[in-house]
C-alpha positions as CSV (number, residue, x, y, z in Angstrom):
1,M,-52.7,-63.3,92.9
2,P,-49.8,-62.3,90.7
3,R,-49.2,-58.6,90.3
4,I,-49.3,-57.4,86.8
5,R,-46.5,-55.1,86.1
6,H,-47.0,-52.3,83.8
7,D,-43.7,-51.0,82.2
8,V,-43.8,-47.4,81.8
9,G,-42.2,-46.4,78.5
10,V,-39.5,-43.9,78.6
11,S,-40.2,-41.0,76.3
12,V,-37.0,-40.0,74.4
13,P,-37.1,-36.5,73.1
14,S,-36.6,-36.2,69.3
15,P,-33.7,-34.1,68.2
16,T,-34.5,-30.6,67.1
17,P,-34.3,-30.5,63.3
18,R,-31.6,-28.3,61.9
19,R,-32.8,-25.4,59.8
20,V,-31.3,-25.4,56.3
21,K,-29.5,-22.2,55.9
22,A,-30.3,-20.3,52.7
23,P,-27.2,-19.6,50.6
24,S,-25.9,-16.1,50.9
25,W,-25.5,-13.9,47.8
26,L,-22.5,-12.4,49.5
27,D,-20.6,-15.7,49.5
28,L,-17.1,-14.8,48.4
29,R,-16.8,-17.7,46.0
30,L,-20.0,-16.8,44.3
31,V,-18.9,-13.2,43.9
32,I,-15.6,-14.2,42.4
33,G,-17.3,-16.6,40.0
34,V,-19.7,-13.9,38.8
35,V,-16.8,-11.4,38.3
36,L,-14.9,-13.9,36.3
37,V,-17.8,-14.7,34.0
38,L,-18.5,-11.0,33.4
39,A,-14.8,-10.3,32.7
40,S,-14.7,-13.1,30.1
41,V,-17.8,-11.9,28.4
42,L,-16.5,-8.3,28.2
43,L,-13.1,-9.5,27.0
44,G,-14.7,-11.6,24.3
45,A,-16.9,-8.8,23.1
46,K,-13.9,-6.5,22.9
47,V,-11.9,-9.0,20.8
48,I,-14.8,-9.6,18.4
49,S,-15.4,-5.8,18.1
50,G,-11.7,-5.3,17.4
51,A,-11.7,-8.1,14.8
52,N,-14.5,-6.4,12.9
53,H,-12.9,-3.0,12.9
54,S,-10.7,-2.3,9.9
55,F,-9.2,0.8,8.3
56,R,-8.9,2.0,4.7
57,M,-5.2,2.1,3.6
58,L,-3.3,2.4,0.4
59,A,-1.7,-0.6,-1.3
60,V,0.1,-0.9,-4.7
61,T,-1.7,-2.6,-7.6
62,H,1.5,-4.2,-9.1
63,D,5.2,-4.6,-8.5
64,L,6.9,-1.2,-8.4
65,A,10.6,-0.4,-8.5
66,A,12.5,2.2,-6.6
67,G,12.2,5.6,-8.4
68,T,8.6,5.1,-9.6
69,L,6.5,8.2,-9.6
70,L,3.2,7.0,-8.2
71,S,0.1,7.5,-10.4
72,R,-3.5,6.8,-9.6
73,A,-3.3,3.4,-11.4
74,D,-0.4,2.4,-9.1
75,V,-2.4,2.4,-5.9
76,K,-5.7,1.1,-4.6
77,T,-7.7,1.3,-1.3
78,V,-7.8,-1.8,0.9
79,R,-9.3,-2.5,4.3
80,V,-6.9,-3.9,6.9
81,Q,-6.7,-4.3,10.7
82,L,-3.7,-2.4,12.1
83,P,-2.8,-1.4,15.7
84,D,-3.3,2.4,16.2
85,R,-4.7,2.5,12.6
86,G,-1.2,2.2,11.2
87,R,-0.7,5.9,12.0
88,G,2.7,7.2,11.0
89,V,3.6,3.8,9.5
90,Y,1.4,3.3,6.4
91,L,-0.5,5.7,4.1
92,S,-4.2,6.0,4.8
93,A,-6.7,6.1,1.9
94,D,-7.1,9.8,2.5
95,A,-3.4,10.5,1.8
96,D,-2.4,11.9,-1.6
97,A,0.4,9.6,-2.9
98,V,0.1,10.6,-6.6
99,G,3.3,12.2,-7.8
100,K,5.4,11.0,-4.9
101,Q,8.5,9.0,-5.7
102,L,9.3,5.6,-4.2
103,N,12.7,5.2,-2.6
104,R,12.5,1.4,-2.5
105,S,10.7,-1.3,-4.4
106,L,7.2,-2.5,-3.4
107,A,5.5,-5.8,-4.2
108,S,2.0,-6.1,-5.6
109,G,-0.6,-5.7,-2.8
110,E,1.9,-4.3,-0.3
111,L,0.8,-1.4,1.8
112,V,2.5,1.9,1.1
113,P,4.9,2.8,3.9
114,V,5.2,6.4,4.8
115,A,9.0,6.0,4.8
116,A,9.0,4.6,1.3
117,L,7.9,8.0,-0.2
118,G,10.0,11.0,-1.0
119,T,9.7,14.2,-2.9
120,A,11.0,13.8,-6.5
121,D,13.7,16.1,-7.7
122,A,13.1,18.2,-10.8
123,L,12.6,15.6,-13.5
124,T,11.7,15.7,-17.2
125,T,9.4,13.1,-18.7
126,V,10.6,11.6,-22.0
127,T,9.2,9.0,-24.3
128,V,11.8,6.5,-25.6
129,P,10.6,4.7,-28.8
130,L,11.5,1.1,-29.1
131,I,11.0,-0.9,-32.3
132,A,9.5,-4.4,-32.3
133,G,12.0,-6.8,-30.9
134,A,14.2,-4.1,-29.3
135,A,13.1,-5.1,-25.8
136,P,10.9,-7.6,-24.0
137,A,7.4,-6.5,-23.1
138,L,7.8,-3.8,-20.5
139,A,5.5,-2.6,-17.7
140,P,5.4,0.4,-15.4
141,G,7.6,0.0,-12.4
142,Q,10.3,-2.1,-14.0
143,R,13.9,-1.0,-14.1
144,V,15.7,-1.0,-17.4
145,E,19.0,-0.2,-19.1
146,F,19.0,1.5,-22.5
147,W,21.6,1.0,-25.3
148,L,22.0,3.1,-28.4
149,S,23.2,1.9,-31.7
150,S,23.3,3.7,-35.0
151,K,24.7,3.4,-38.5
152,A,28.1,4.4,-37.2
153,C,27.8,3.1,-33.7
154,A,27.8,-0.6,-32.7
155,A,26.4,-0.1,-29.1
156,V,26.8,2.3,-26.2
157,V,25.0,2.5,-22.9
158,L,22.5,5.3,-23.1
159,L,21.0,5.1,-19.6
160,G,22.3,2.7,-17.0
161,D,19.4,2.3,-14.6
162,V,16.0,4.0,-15.0
163,T,12.5,3.2,-13.9
164,V,9.7,2.8,-16.4
165,Q,6.8,5.1,-15.6
166,D,4.4,4.1,-18.4
167,V,4.3,2.0,-21.6
168,H,2.2,2.6,-24.7
169,A,1.9,0.4,-27.8
170,S,3.7,2.1,-30.6
171,T,1.5,4.1,-33.1
172,G,3.9,3.6,-35.9
173,S,6.2,6.7,-35.5
174,S,9.3,7.1,-37.6
175,F,11.4,5.9,-34.7
176,S,9.6,2.9,-33.3
177,G,7.5,1.7,-36.3
178,G,4.6,-0.7,-35.9
179,G,4.5,-3.3,-33.1
180,G,7.0,-1.5,-30.9
181,Q,6.7,0.2,-27.5
182,D,6.9,3.8,-26.4
183,V,8.4,3.8,-23.0
184,V,7.9,6.8,-20.7
185,V,10.6,7.6,-18.2
186,S,11.2,10.5,-15.8
187,V,14.8,11.6,-15.6
188,P,16.9,14.6,-14.7
189,P,17.1,17.3,-17.4
190,A,20.7,16.3,-18.4
191,L,19.6,12.7,-19.0
192,A,16.6,13.8,-21.0
193,G,18.9,15.9,-23.2
194,R,21.1,12.8,-23.7
195,I,18.0,10.8,-24.9
196,V,17.0,13.5,-27.4
197,A,20.6,13.8,-28.7
198,A,20.7,10.0,-29.1
199,L,17.5,9.9,-31.1
200,S,18.8,12.7,-33.4
201,R,21.7,10.5,-34.7
202,D,21.5,9.0,-38.1
203,G,19.9,5.5,-38.0
204,A,19.5,5.6,-34.2
205,M,18.0,2.6,-32.6
206,I,17.5,2.1,-28.9
207,R,17.3,-1.3,-27.2
208,A,16.3,-2.0,-23.6
209,G,16.9,-4.8,-21.1
210,I,15.1,-5.4,-17.8
211,L,17.3,-5.1,-14.7
212,T,16.9,-7.2,-11.5
213,G,18.5,-6.9,-8.1
214,P,19.1,-3.8,-6.1
215,A,18.8,-0.4,-7.8
216,R,22.1,1.1,-8.8
217,A,22.0,4.7,-7.5
218,A,25.1,5.8,-9.4
219,A,24.4,3.9,-12.6
220,N,23.8,7.1,-14.5
221,D,26.6,9.2,-13.0
222,A,29.4,8.2,-15.3
223,L,27.8,7.3,-18.6
224,P,30.1,7.1,-21.7
225,D,30.1,9.9,-24.2
226,L,27.8,9.1,-27.1
227,D,30.7,10.0,-29.5
228,A,32.8,7.3,-27.9
229,C,30.6,4.6,-29.3
230,P,32.6,1.8,-31.0
231,A,32.3,2.1,-34.7
232,R,30.5,-0.7,-36.5
233,P,32.9,-3.0,-38.3
234,R,32.9,-2.4,-42.1
235,P,31.8,-5.3,-44.2
236,S,34.7,-7.0,-46.0
């Protein structure tokens, strides 16, 4: 009788499953990533905060020439962003600029530099009457040259370079008449006396022209004598 063979199965042990290791919060790459994210957030917040932080400074309301004595109408308060608040470079809104004299010209809207201001010397304010047609429409801050003419004088330079401080429409005085301009200037006492002497001449008429280019510091140092004015040619 044949023998029945029973094969005995070999039991192969199954491999031990590997335990999944939980990520460590102290993983160096993770720490570096978190630090970079936090740094970028803080930097962005600082930039945004700085962009929204502005300071009140003084700016000029219109073009002003060198020699202008600042008035309240010449300056305004603006908000700007400046490093270190512009300290020592520009005038803050709390500074008192009225009555200070500009030593250089400023364009409309320009901030007022501390270095552009100086203390004015002793000056006398004089009003120069101009008849209609004796000058273009003038405005504060412009530089002008004045000429004198009279019944006996054809024309002579009265002032070579002076800054207009203010302008008023003429009220019809004996000098300017209707439609003219009364121009306010601030000059040294000697030049103020020269203007008064010119206006006292018979038939005196003053004309003005606007100056451009750099201011001429010595323009009023060697003015011609008013008596040296060329005589008007006699009609034939």
